[in-house]
C-alpha positions, -999 to +999 in steps of 0.1 A: +484-251-081+455-267-098+436-264-062+447-228-053+431-218-089+401-236-082+400-217-045+403-184-062+378-192-086+354-199-062+360-168-040+358-146-071+322-162-079+310-156-043+324-118-041+310-114-076+274-124-063+277-105-033+286-075-053+261-085-080+234-089-054+242-055-037+242-035-070+208-051-076+191-040-044+207-006-051+192-008-088+158-017-075+159+013-050+170+039-077+144+021-102+114+029-078+127+063-069+131+071-108+095+056-110+085+078-086+101+110-103+093+103-137+062+079-136+047+092-106+014+078-123+022+043-112+024+054-074-008+078-075-037+082-101-062+106-100-087+083-088-065+075-058-077+083-023-054+103-001-051+117+034-026+145+045-014+180+034-010+184-003+023+203+009+039+171+024+070+160+009+068+127+021+044+100+002+034+070+018+019+048-010-001+017+002-015-009-018-042-025+005-075-045+004-098-036+029-104-072+038-070-079+048-060-082+084-025-069+083-038-037+066-060-032+093-035-039+118-009-014+105-036+013+101-032+028+135+004+028+132+002+049+100-020+073+117+004+073+146+033+083+123+013+111+104+000+127+137+036+128+151+049+145+118+019+168+110+017+180+076+046+163+062+034+130+052+005+121+025-012+090+028-021+075-007-041+042-006-046+021-040-059-014-044-047-048-044-075-073-040-057-102-042-080-127-030-113-144-044-143-116-037-119-092-024-128-068-050-162-066-040-150-051-005-131-023-025-164-017-047-183-012-014-157+013-002-155+032-034-194+034-034-195+047+002-170+072-011-198+084-035-219+094-006-190+113+009-185+086+034-151+069+022-126+073+053-155+067+077-162+032+059-129+025+057-123+030+096-154+009+102-146-018+080-109-023+096-126-018+132-151-047+127-131-069+099-131-099+125-166-101+123-171-102+086-139-115+070-120-131+097-092-155+084-104-144+048-141-158+055-157-135+039-193-129+053-208-098+033-242-101+051-226-094+083-208-061+068-243-051+056-255-050+092-225-030+103-221-005+076-252+016+087-228+031+116-209+049+091-237+067+080-245+054+046-274+045+024-270+007+022-292+004-008-276+029-028-244+013-020-255-019-034-263+001-065-233+022-069-209-007-063-215-021-097-205+011-114-183+005-145-161+033-132-154+015-100-141-019-119-119+004-139-104+018-109-095-017-095-082-026-128-057+002-130-045-003-096-038-041-103-019-030-134+000-007-113+004-036-089+021-060-114+041-031-127+055-024-094+058-061-087+038-057-053+030-095-040+011-093-013-008-067+012+000-043+025+028-030+000+042+001+011+067+027-008+078+058+005+088+085-021+090+056-045+112+033-026+098+001-017+097-013+017+121-045+010+118-059+045+084-060+060+076-050+095+066-019+120+103-009+125+115-012+091+086+010+078+091+034+105+127+035+093+121+040+057+096+068+067+121+082+088+148+086+064+127+101+042+116+127+063+149+135+073+162+140+035+132+161+030+129+180+060+172+183+068+170+216+088+142+205+115 
């Protein structure tokens, strides 16, 4: 009888753990969905760079770092998904420069935006990342040699990147990183729902599930 009670107790504890874990994951999804609805500023700020239609019903929020190799690797994948679903997905870029010195590359990118060359500069930085940021071996002097290809004024960027407004953008984004518990780049949210298991297939499935939910008749 004693051993039977012990066995039953262990079984109950195991079941409680499984149920509790599933409940926690559901609560996490509901929590972020709620934040997207009620506290949208955590996901998109006035300064956030966006790409796609304002009428899109699926918001893909990416916390990224222009020096992040995985961010560069995922960029063509994101473009492919957006091209396959015209007008339905809006990409929102946020910053999470976790590595030492990485914030300087965000500052360069934002300074390029002052010249109306944000996306040209970002695409160029991703395409040439193996030259100036290979395995976090940051070599900004190599980047200065490359950036003119984006059609930017290098000397003006070197001045504008120290604008206090850019530092405030990074500080705000990092505050939101902590609030949303983003641990690494790229960190993705789709309509407020976090990508809990990282991967191309998992991100595609999360986006597709929201596309089906938001565009059920298509």
